[in-house]
C-alpha positions as a Markdown table, in Angstrom:
| # | Residue | x | y | z |
|---|---|---|---|---|
| 1 | Unk | 133.4 | -22.4 | 82.1 |
| 2 | Unk | 133.3 | -25.1 | 79.4 |
| 3 | Unk | 135.9 | -24.8 | 76.7 |
| 4 | Unk | 134.6 | -25.8 | 73.2 |
| 5 | Unk | 137.3 | -27.1 | 70.8 |
| 6 | Unk | 135.1 | -27.0 | 67.7 |
| 7 | Unk | 136.6 | -27.6 | 64.2 |
| 8 | Unk | 140.1 | -29.1 | 64.4 |
| 9 | Unk | 142.9 | -27.4 | 62.6 |
| 10 | Unk | 146.7 | -27.2 | 62.7 |
| 11 | Unk | 146.9 | -23.9 | 60.9 |
| 12 | Unk | 144.0 | -21.6 | 62.1 |
| 13 | Unk | 144.9 | -18.7 | 64.3 |
| 14 | Unk | 145.6 | -19.9 | 67.8 |
| 15 | Unk | 143.1 | -18.7 | 70.4 |
| 16 | Unk | 144.0 | -20.9 | 73.4 |
| 17 | Unk | 147.3 | -22.7 | 74.0 |
| 18 | Unk | 148.9 | -24.8 | 76.7 |
| 19 | Unk | 152.6 | -24.7 | 77.6 |
| 20 | Unk | 155.0 | -25.7 | 80.3 |
| 21 | Unk | 158.0 | -23.6 | 81.4 |
| 22 | Unk | 161.4 | -25.2 | 81.8 |
| 23 | Unk | 161.3 | -24.3 | 85.5 |
| 24 | Unk | 158.3 | -26.6 | 85.8 |
| 25 | Unk | 159.7 | -29.4 | 83.5 |
| 26 | Unk | 163.4 | -29.3 | 84.5 |
| 27 | Unk | 162.9 | -28.3 | 88.1 |
| 28 | Unk | 166.7 | -27.8 | 88.8 |
| 29 | Unk | 170.1 | -28.2 | 87.2 |
| 30 | Unk | 170.7 | -31.2 | 89.5 |
| 31 | Unk | 167.6 | -32.8 | 88.1 |
| 32 | Unk | 168.7 | -32.2 | 84.5 |
| 33 | Unk | 172.1 | -33.8 | 85.4 |
| 34 | Unk | 170.4 | -36.9 | 86.7 |
| 35 | Unk | 168.0 | -37.4 | 83.8 |
| 36 | Unk | 169.3 | -36.2 | 80.4 |
| 37 | Unk | 171.3 | -39.3 | 79.4 |
| 38 | Unk | 168.5 | -41.7 | 80.3 |
| 39 | Unk | 166.1 | -39.6 | 78.2 |
| 40 | Unk | 168.5 | -39.8 | 75.2 |
| 41 | Unk | 169.1 | -36.0 | 75.0 |
| 42 | Unk | 172.0 | -35.3 | 72.6 |
| 43 | Unk | 173.6 | -33.0 | 75.2 |
| 44 | Unk | 173.0 | -31.8 | 78.8 |
| 45 | Unk | 170.7 | -28.7 | 78.8 |
| 46 | Unk | 171.6 | -25.7 | 81.0 |
| 47 | Unk | 168.6 | -24.5 | 83.0 |
| 48 | Unk | 169.4 | -20.8 | 83.0 |
| 49 | Unk | 170.0 | -20.8 | 79.2 |
| 50 | Unk | 166.8 | -22.8 | 78.7 |
| 51 | Unk | 164.7 | -20.3 | 80.6 |
| 52 | Unk | 166.1 | -17.4 | 78.5 |
| 53 | Unk | 165.4 | -19.2 | 75.3 |
| 54 | Unk | 161.9 | -20.2 | 76.4 |
| 55 | Unk | 161.0 | -16.7 | 77.4 |
| 56 | Unk | 161.9 | -15.5 | 73.9 |
| 57 | Unk | 159.9 | -18.3 | 72.4 |
| 58 | Unk | 156.8 | -17.4 | 74.5 |
| 59 | Unk | 157.0 | -13.8 | 73.4 |
| 60 | Unk | 156.7 | -15.0 | 69.8 |
| 61 | Unk | 153.7 | -17.1 | 70.7 |
| 62 | Unk | 152.0 | -14.2 | 72.4 |
| 63 | Unk | 152.3 | -12.1 | 69.2 |
| 64 | Unk | 148.9 | -13.6 | 68.2 |
| 65 | Unk | 147.4 | -12.7 | 71.6 |
| 66 | Unk | 146.2 | -16.2 | 72.5 |
| 67 | Unk | 145.1 | -17.2 | 75.9 |
| 68 | Unk | 148.2 | -18.9 | 77.3 |
| 69 | Unk | 147.9 | -21.6 | 80.1 |
| 70 | Unk | 151.0 | -23.0 | 81.8 |
| 71 | Unk | 150.9 | -26.6 | 83.0 |
| 72 | Unk | 152.2 | -27.2 | 86.6 |
| 73 | Unk | 155.3 | -28.9 | 87.8 |
| 74 | Unk | 155.2 | -32.4 | 89.3 |
| 75 | Unk | 157.9 | -34.6 | 90.8 |
| 76 | Unk | 156.5 | -37.5 | 88.8 |
| 77 | Unk | 157.5 | -35.8 | 85.5 |
| 78 | Unk | 160.8 | -35.8 | 83.6 |
| 79 | Unk | 162.6 | -33.2 | 81.4 |
| 80 | Unk | 160.5 | -34.4 | 78.5 |
| 81 | Unk | 157.4 | -32.9 | 80.0 |
| 82 | Unk | 158.5 | -29.6 | 78.4 |
| 83 | Unk | 157.1 | -31.1 | 75.2 |
| 84 | Unk | 153.5 | -30.8 | 76.1 |
| 85 | Unk | 151.9 | -31.8 | 72.7 |
| 86 | Unk | 152.6 | -35.5 | 73.3 |
| 87 | Unk | 150.5 | -36.0 | 76.4 |
| 88 | Unk | 147.1 | -35.5 | 74.7 |
| 89 | Unk | 145.3 | -35.5 | 71.4 |
| 90 | Unk | 142.4 | -33.3 | 70.3 |
| 91 | Unk | 138.9 | -34.5 | 69.2 |
| 92 | Unk | 136.1 | -32.2 | 68.2 |
| 93 | Unk | 134.3 | -32.9 | 71.5 |
| 94 | Unk | 137.3 | -32.6 | 73.8 |
| 95 | Unk | 140.7 | -34.2 | 74.5 |
| 96 | Unk | 141.9 | -37.7 | 74.8 |
| 97 | Unk | 144.8 | -38.5 | 77.2 |
| 98 | Unk | 147.6 | -40.4 | 75.7 |
| 99 | Unk | 149.4 | -43.6 | 76.8 |
| 100 | Unk | 153.0 | -42.7 | 76.1 |
| 101 | Unk | 155.2 | -44.9 | 74.0 |
| 102 | Unk | 158.2 | -43.7 | 76.0 |
| 103 | Unk | 157.7 | -45.2 | 79.4 |
| 104 | Unk | 159.5 | -42.5 | 81.3 |
| 105 | Unk | 156.7 | -40.1 | 80.3 |
| 106 | Unk | 153.8 | -42.2 | 81.6 |
| 107 | Unk | 152.7 | -39.7 | 84.2 |
| 108 | Unk | 152.4 | -36.7 | 81.9 |
| 109 | Unk | 148.8 | -37.3 | 80.6 |
| 110 | Unk | 147.2 | -37.5 | 84.0 |
| 111 | Unk | 148.8 | -34.2 | 85.1 |
| 112 | Unk | 147.7 | -32.5 | 81.9 |
| 113 | Unk | 144.2 | -34.0 | 82.2 |
| 114 | Unk | 143.6 | -32.7 | 85.7 |
| 115 | Unk | 144.8 | -29.2 | 84.6 |
| 116 | Unk | 142.6 | -29.1 | 81.5 |
| 117 | Unk | 139.5 | -30.2 | 83.5 |
| 118 | Unk | 140.2 | -27.2 | 85.8 |
| 119 | Unk | 140.0 | -25.0 | 82.6 |
| 120 | Unk | 136.7 | -26.5 | 81.6 |
| 121 | Unk | 138.1 | -28.6 | 78.8 |
| 122 | Unk | 136.2 | -31.9 | 78.3 |
| 123 | Unk | 138.4 | -34.9 | 78.9 |
| 124 | Unk | 136.8 | -37.7 | 76.9 |
| 125 | Unk | 138.9 | -40.6 | 78.2 |
| 126 | Unk | 142.3 | -42.2 | 77.8 |
| 127 | Unk | 144.3 | -44.5 | 75.6 |
| 128 | Unk | 144.8 | -47.6 | 77.8 |
| 129 | Unk | 146.4 | -51.0 | 78.2 |
| 130 | Unk | 148.6 | -52.1 | 75.3 |
| 131 | Unk | 147.6 | -49.1 | 73.2 |
| 132 | Unk | 150.0 | -46.2 | 72.8 |
| 133 | Unk | 149.5 | -42.8 | 71.2 |
| 134 | Unk | 151.7 | -39.7 | 71.4 |
| 135 | Unk | 150.4 | -36.3 | 70.3 |
| 136 | Unk | 153.3 | -35.7 | 67.9 |
| 137 | Unk | 152.0 | -38.5 | 65.7 |
| 138 | Unk | 148.5 | -36.9 | 65.3 |
| 139 | Unk | 148.0 | -34.2 | 62.6 |
| 140 | Unk | 144.6 | -32.9 | 61.6 |
| 141 | Unk | 144.5 | -32.2 | 57.8 |
| 142 | Unk | 141.1 | -30.6 | 58.0 |
| 143 | Unk | 138.1 | -30.7 | 60.3 |
| 144 | Unk | 137.1 | -34.2 | 59.2 |
| 145 | Unk | 140.4 | -35.8 | 58.4 |
| 146 | Unk | 143.2 | -36.7 | 60.8 |
| 147 | Unk | 146.5 | -38.4 | 60.0 |
| 148 | Unk | 148.1 | -40.7 | 62.6 |
| 149 | Unk | 151.7 | -41.9 | 62.4 |
| 150 | Unk | 152.2 | -45.6 | 63.1 |
| 151 | Unk | 155.5 | -45.3 | 64.9 |
| 152 | Unk | 157.4 | -46.8 | 67.8 |
| 153 | Unk | 155.5 | -44.3 | 70.0 |
| 154 | Unk | 152.0 | -44.8 | 68.5 |
| 155 | Unk | 150.9 | -48.4 | 67.8 |
| 156 | Unk | 148.0 | -50.0 | 66.0 |
| 157 | Unk | 146.0 | -50.7 | 69.2 |
| 158 | Unk | 146.4 | -47.0 | 70.2 |
| 159 | Unk | 145.2 | -45.9 | 66.8 |
| 160 | Unk | 142.2 | -48.2 | 67.1 |
| 161 | Unk | 141.3 | -46.7 | 70.5 |
| 162 | Unk | 141.7 | -43.2 | 69.2 |
| 163 | Unk | 139.3 | -43.9 | 66.4 |
| 164 | Unk | 136.6 | -44.9 | 69.0 |
| 165 | Unk | 136.6 | -41.3 | 70.2 |
| 166 | Unk | 135.9 | -39.9 | 66.8 |
| 167 | Unk | 132.6 | -39.6 | 64.8 |
| 168 | Unk | 132.4 | -38.9 | 61.0 |
| 169 | Unk | 136.1 | -38.4 | 60.8 |
| 170 | Unk | 138.5 | -40.1 | 58.3 |
| 171 | Unk | 141.6 | -41.5 | 60.1 |
| 172 | Unk | 144.6 | -42.0 | 57.8 |
| 173 | Unk | 147.1 | -44.4 | 59.4 |
| 174 | Unk | 150.6 | -43.5 | 58.2 |
| 175 | Unk | 153.2 | -46.3 | 58.8 |
| 176 | Unk | 156.6 | -44.7 | 59.3 |
| 177 | Unk | 160.1 | -46.3 | 58.8 |
| 178 | Unk | 162.3 | -47.8 | 61.4 |
| 179 | Unk | 164.8 | -44.9 | 60.9 |
| 180 | Unk | 166.9 | -44.8 | 64.0 |
| 181 | Unk | 165.0 | -47.3 | 66.0 |
| 182 | Unk | 162.8 | -47.5 | 69.1 |
| 183 | Unk | 164.9 | -45.2 | 71.3 |
| 184 | Unk | 164.7 | -42.3 | 68.8 |
| 185 | Unk | 162.3 | -39.4 | 68.9 |
| 186 | Unk | 160.5 | -39.9 | 65.6 |
| 187 | Unk | 156.9 | -38.8 | 65.1 |
| 188 | Unk | 154.8 | -37.9 | 62.1 |
| 189 | Unk | 155.4 | -34.3 | 62.9 |
| 190 | Unk | 159.1 | -34.9 | 62.5 |
| 191 | Unk | 158.4 | -35.0 | 58.8 |
| 192 | Unk | 155.3 | -32.9 | 58.4 |
| 193 | Unk | 154.3 | -29.4 | 59.5 |
| 194 | Unk | 151.1 | -27.8 | 58.1 |
| 195 | Unk | 151.5 | -24.1 | 57.4 |
| 196 | Unk | 148.2 | -23.3 | 55.7 |
| 197 | Unk | 145.3 | -25.4 | 54.4 |
| 198 | Unk | 147.2 | -25.7 | 51.1 |
| 199 | Unk | 150.8 | -25.6 | 52.3 |
| 200 | Unk | 153.0 | -27.9 | 54.4 |
| 201 | Unk | 156.7 | -28.4 | 55.1 |
| 202 | Unk | 157.8 | -32.0 | 54.7 |
| 203 | Unk | 160.9 | -34.1 | 54.7 |
| 204 | Unk | 160.2 | -36.4 | 51.7 |
| 205 | Unk | 163.1 | -39.0 | 52.2 |
| 206 | Unk | 161.3 | -40.4 | 55.3 |
| 207 | Unk | 157.7 | -39.9 | 54.1 |
| 208 | Unk | 155.7 | -42.9 | 52.8 |
| 209 | Unk | 154.9 | -42.5 | 49.1 |
| 210 | Unk | 151.1 | -43.2 | 49.5 |
| 211 | Unk | 150.8 | -40.5 | 52.2 |
| 212 | Unk | 152.8 | -38.0 | 50.2 |
| 213 | Unk | 150.5 | -38.6 | 47.3 |
| 214 | Unk | 147.4 | -38.1 | 49.6 |
| 215 | Unk | 148.7 | -34.6 | 50.5 |
| 216 | Unk | 149.3 | -33.7 | 46.9 |
| 217 | Unk | 145.9 | -35.0 | 45.8 |
| 218 | Unk | 144.4 | -32.7 | 48.5 |
| 219 | Unk | 146.0 | -29.7 | 46.7 |
| 220 | Unk | 148.6 | -29.1 | 49.4 |
| 221 | Unk | 151.8 | -27.5 | 48.1 |
| 222 | Unk | 154.8 | -29.3 | 49.7 |
| 223 | Unk | 158.0 | -27.4 | 50.7 |
| 224 | Unk | 160.8 | -29.9 | 51.0 |
| 225 | Unk | 163.3 | -29.4 | 53.8 |
| 226 | Unk | 166.9 | -30.0 | 52.6 |
| 227 | Unk | 168.9 | -32.9 | 54.1 |
| 228 | Unk | 171.2 | -30.4 | 55.8 |
| 229 | Unk | 168.4 | -28.9 | 57.8 |
| 230 | Unk | 166.4 | -32.0 | 58.9 |
| 231 | Unk | 168.6 | -32.6 | 61.9 |
| 232 | Unk | 168.3 | -29.0 | 63.0 |
| 233 | Unk | 164.5 | -29.3 | 63.1 |
| 234 | Unk | 163.8 | -27.5 | 59.8 |
| 235 | Unk | 160.7 | -29.6 | 59.4 |
| 236 | Unk | 159.3 | -28.9 | 62.9 |
| 237 | Unk | 157.4 | -25.6 | 62.5 |
| 238 | Unk | 154.5 | -24.2 | 64.4 |
| 239 | Unk | 151.7 | -22.3 | 62.5 |
| 240 | Unk | 150.4 | -19.5 | 64.7 |
| 241 | Unk | 147.9 | -18.6 | 62.0 |
| 242 | Unk | 147.7 | -19.3 | 58.2 |
| 243 | Unk | 151.1 | -18.6 | 56.7 |
| 244 | Unk | 152.5 | -17.2 | 59.9 |
| 245 | Unk | 154.9 | -19.5 | 61.8 |
| 246 | Unk | 157.6 | -20.0 | 64.3 |
| 247 | Unk | 160.7 | -22.2 | 63.6 |
| 248 | Unk | 164.1 | -22.9 | 65.3 |
| 249 | Unk | 166.9 | -20.6 | 63.9 |
| 250 | Unk | 169.7 | -22.1 | 61.9 |
| 251 | Unk | 167.6 | -23.3 | 59.0 |
| 252 | Unk | 168.0 | -20.6 | 56.4 |
| 253 | Unk | 167.1 | -22.6 | 53.3 |
| 254 | Unk | 163.8 | -23.7 | 54.7 |
| 255 | Unk | 163.1 | -20.2 | 56.0 |
| 256 | Unk | 163.8 | -18.8 | 52.5 |
| 257 | Unk | 161.5 | -21.3 | 50.8 |
| 258 | Unk | 158.7 | -20.4 | 53.3 |
| 259 | Unk | 159.1 | -16.7 | 52.6 |
| 260 | Unk | 159.0 | -17.3 | 48.9 |
| 261 | Unk | 155.6 | -19.0 | 49.5 |
| 262 | Unk | 154.4 | -15.8 | 51.3 |
| 263 | Unk | 154.9 | -17.1 | 54.8 |
| 264 | Unk | 155.8 | -14.7 | 57.7 |
| 265 | Unk | 158.5 | -16.5 | 59.7 |
| 266 | Unk | 159.7 | -15.8 | 63.2 |
| 267 | Unk | 162.7 | -17.6 | 64.7 |
| 268 | Unk | 163.9 | -18.4 | 68.2 |
| 269 | Unk | 167.2 | -19.8 | 69.5 |
| 270 | Unk | 166.4 | -23.3 | 70.5 |
| 271 | Unk | 169.7 | -25.1 | 71.4 |
| 272 | Unk | 168.7 | -25.8 | 75.0 |
| 273 | Unk | 164.9 | -26.3 | 74.7 |
| 274 | Unk | 164.7 | -27.8 | 71.2 |
| 275 | Unk | 167.8 | -29.2 | 69.7 |
| 276 | Unk | 169.2 | -31.1 | 72.7 |
| 277 | Unk | 165.9 | -32.8 | 73.5 |
| 278 | Unk | 164.8 | -33.1 | 69.8 |
| 279 | Unk | 161.6 | -31.2 | 70.3 |
| 280 | Unk | 160.7 | -28.2 | 68.1 |
| 281 | Unk | 158.0 | -25.6 | 68.4 |
| 282 | Unk | 155.2 | -27.9 | 67.7 |
| 283 | Unk | 156.4 | -30.2 | 70.5 |
| 284 | Unk | 156.7 | -27.3 | 72.9 |
| 285 | Unk | 153.0 | -26.4 | 72.5 |
| 286 | Unk | 149.6 | -27.8 | 72.7 |
| 287 | Unk | 147.2 | -25.5 | 70.8 |
| 288 | Unk | 143.7 | -26.1 | 72.2 |
| 289 | Unk | 141.5 | -23.8 | 70.3 |
| 290 | Unk | 142.1 | -22.4 | 66.8 |
| 291 | Unk | 139.9 | -20.2 | 64.6 |
| 292 | Unk | 138.7 | -21.9 | 61.4 |
| 293 | Unk | 141.4 | -21.3 | 58.8 |
């Protein structure tokens, strides 16, 4: 059965979503012990604790009753394959497989592509050669406008190739700062999380002024994450539906600001699956189909 993606959104109610369990990404504690330093994790994850955290996270995702699809394990993958958003990007006609800026993750797109084809999701092609794109840098602002972070993980050639898969879509290239350099995990979604068509959480100190002005001109209210909550992933928030979201616990100021804006907030403990690998709830998920917001 062919799966139609339709109008692209980051905030409409999720109908179909792709995940990968820690058991399939981490494989074993021994595998974690071998890989975590090379992948620049801040600490070594513990598999049993990661599984418990992830099960709680999935229960929050299921509150909206989406179709949930779990990607398979593969010996070619690393711990980072837990963060499924990065391996592919969505277009109105299907998905494009990424060419990862982090070389250890190069096998993830092919594994994801084979799985999605088995679900009937059209795979339009791949980012190739010297082009690099990671899904955490691609944010749809509405059905005809997509912002793409120009980072160490997504380069100009990758953005050019991504444009070739789009028709009648405005692509806004967003050059991001050096920040902590090429080895850091820094995507556009590190500083931007849409919550509704007119609401987004941002971290303004690292946001380019022209792009911040674009968001304001579009009538989007910006909730600024305080400095004290940026490192604890206060700016990485998954919208399950308009003004209904999931975030990592330990960010009370950001949660309060969201609630003041009328947002229903759910939290999960994410020390093992998010904080140590620097991948929040948007990174852990690849929504495939959302309702129009």
